[in-house]
N, C-alpha and C positions, 0 to 999 in steps of 0.2 A: 787306527783314525781315518773317519771319511771327512769326506768335504761336499756342503751343499750350501748351496744358493736358494734364494728367495728374494723377490722384488714387487712391490708396489701392491702392499697389499690395501693401501686405500684404505683407514678406520675400521676395517673388517675384522676387529679382534677377534671374533668367534672362529671366523672362518681359518684365522693365518692359526691359533692356538688349538684347532683340528687335525689343522696339517700336519703338527709341528708334536703332534699325540702320534699322528703315526707314522711321523718316520722316528719318534722314540731316540732322539740324540742320546750320545755318547759324551762321560767326559770328557775325554779328547777330540771330540769330533769339533769339529770349525762349521760355522753357520755362515754364509753372507750374507746379508740385509742390502741388496743395492736401492737402496731410498724411497722415495715415497711412500712412507709411512702413514703420513699425513692426508685429512683433507677429502673432498670425496664424500666417504662413508662416515657408519655415526658414531663412530669409538676411533676416533684418530690418537687422542692419548693413554688411550686404552692398549693398542697399540705398542706406541714407545713405551707403554710400564713393558709392556709382554716382553718386547724384545732387550730392554734393558736390563730382566731380570735375568738374562740367558749369558752364562759367562762364558758361550760357545762363542757370540753374536760378536760379527766386525761389519757395523754400517757402514752402508756409501753414503753421501748428499746424494739425494734428489733433486731434480727442478723445482718439487712444489716446497720442499725445505727450504730451498733457494727464495723462491716469491715469496711464502713467508716472512724470511730475514729483511728481505727487502723492505717487503709491508711496514711491517710493524719494527723494521730499522727506525723508518720515520716519525711513528708514536711518542719515541721514548721510553723508559722504565713505565710499567703501568702503574697506579694511585689505588691502594687497598686490592690486588689484583685484577684493576681491569685497564682495556684502553681509552685512552683519550683521543678522537683524532678529530675533533669540534676545532682546532686551530692548523691544520693543515693546507697547504698551499696546495695548488693546482697537481704540480708534479705527483708530489706525495700522497695526495689522495690516487690519482691513479692506477699509481703501484699499490696502494690500497684496494682500492676497485678489481685491478688484474685479479690480484689476490683472493677479491669477494667470488669473481665470476668463474675462478677456477677450482672451484670446489671450497677455498678457504672456511666460509662460516661456521661450520661444525667445531673446527679445532678454534676460531678464536673464540667460539663459546665456552669451547672447556677451556681457555688457555686464562678466560677473565675470571674462572673458576679458580684458578692458582694462587696461593700467597706469594707475597714479593718476591717471597726466599723459592721459592717453587720453580719461579717466572723464569729468574735471572739462573737459577740451575741449569734448567732446562734450555734455553739459548747460547750458555757454557758450553751445551755439551754440543748443541746442534754446530756451532763453529768451528769445532774440532772433528768433525765428522769430512775425513780425507777422499778426493774425487774420484781415486780409480785402489786398484790391490790387483796383485797377483797370486793366482792360487797351482798348486800341484798336485794332482791328481791322476791315477791310474795311467801312470807315464806320462803325462803329457801336460805342460804349460797353458794357463788360463790368464785370460787381460779380464779385469773385471772392471765397467762402470754401468753408470747408471744407463744411460743414452746409447752410449755407442764409442767408436773413434771416427776420426777421420785418416779413410786409405791413403790418401794425398799426404798429408802430417808424416804420417808412419812411411811412405815412400822418400821421404824429403828428409827425415832423418836419417835415415838407410843407407842416403847417397853421401850423407857426411862421417858415416859411422860405417867405413867399408869390413866386412868379414864379423858385425857386429851378432851374438847368436842370442836371437832372441827369445831363444828357450831356457837362456836362463834367467828367473828372473828377476834379476839385481837390474839386469839388460834392460828385461820387457819395462820394467819400472821407470825405466829411465827414457822409454821410448814413448813410454805413453805420460809423464809429465810435461813435454815437447807437447801436447794436445791443446789444442786450445780448450779453455774453459767450458764456453760454450757449447761443443760439441760432446761433451764428458757429458753435458747433462743435458742435453735440448738435441742432439741431431737425429736425424730421422732418414728420410729418404736415401741421402747421400750412405749409410751405412747398410743399411738393409738392402737395399737397391746393387749393390755395386761389390765384389769381393774384398778383402782386408786386404790382400795381397801376403797379407804372413805366412799361409802355410803352405808351401812347396809342392811338387808333381808328385814326390816323395812322400809324401801325408805328413811331414814332420811341419812343428811352427806351433805356435800358441793356436788356438781358439779363444774369441771373444766373447763374453757371456754379459747379457745386458737385457735392461727391462724398456721398460716408459711408453715403448710400440706396445698396444694390447693388440696382442695374437692376431685378432679379425683383421687386424688392419693391415697386416702385411700381405695381403690378398691386392691391396693396392699399392704399397711401396715394392713392393717384392712381389712383383706379380709375372715373374717371366723364371720363379723356380718352381712352380709347377710341384708346390709342397701344399697338403692341408694345415689350413691354420685355424681350424676350429675341430675337435672331435665329431665322433657323428651325431651326437646329441645339441651340433652346435654349440657348444662351450669354448672356451679362450682355453689352451693347451699350450704345455712347452713347444717351441718350435726349433726346429733345426734345418740352418739353410744353407746352404752353397757347394756343398759334398758334389765335385763334378771331377772329371780329369786333371783338369790342372791342380786341384788339391788332395788328389789320389783319392777321391770320393770322399775325402774327410768334410763334414762339415766345418766351417771358418766361422761362422757367427749362430750362438744359440741368440732366443728370445725367451725369458722368464716373465714375460706383465703376459698375467692369463686371464684380463680382462677383469678383476675385481671393481675396478672404476666404476664398470658399465651396470653392477649390483646384479638382483637377480635374472635370471635364464640365459647371462649369457657369461657371467663373471663367475670364477674361481679365484684361488687363491692357489699357487703349486709351489713343490720344492723338487728343486734337481741335484739328484747327487754325481758330482764330478766321477768319479772314481768309474763309475758303469751307464753313466745318462740316464739310470733309474730314477721316475718322475714318479711323484704323488699329489694329491688335489684334493682341498675342500669346498665343495658350492659355496656360494653368497645366496643364501634364503631370502625369502620374501621379507621384504620391513624392515631389512638389516643393509 
């Protein structure tokens, strides 16, 4: 059994399908999808359908799914599969426009084509998506969330749980449960710009794997890391951060958002195998 992670396909189903064909998942493998299946790209519900068809997939909530739920929760159930935003008050309309301005139009258009039953079933599925997960592969424990974690919250939790072994997945899950919801979905600079403190100088401890921040932006949020944030062709890539003497030269953070939301030129969908940190990619093509 192998454990794989991907994130932030953002409606680019062709690229996601292509990279998964390269990986060739086995029936006993696990695939963690760290959210943001929707918005930005041309076929968000195609991504949702593909991921939901995979028995190996374990999906986490992303900030774009959260934006969607906040926006459409204001409209009520659709009539004949269509949204009715005509009666929204100012606050509700602001939530709707926030989703639209963050790439929600393509998702909304496809949701409008669903039957009421299909629409309700999709929302029920999203409501059940967890905010975090843990995985064990290659002799190491990993913490998984859409955006990352707060090191401050982790330290505070450890301060009240002396001797806690975060390499135990159940204990790690307790620490993740103490994290703030908004951090798990939205954190950026505070996560990518500083150590997690979870990996010790002996190299032991859980590594945090997240998406949300397209890897090219790590040059801004983690400018002191001195690592490549794009490949030689200027495309997004899986990036390992934080390897230093304090972590036994083990990267304590891994970004798996390969900038698919940016479209052709920069964007790719990537998959990381946790067992050996091998990666696979599929480029976003022109017109998709």
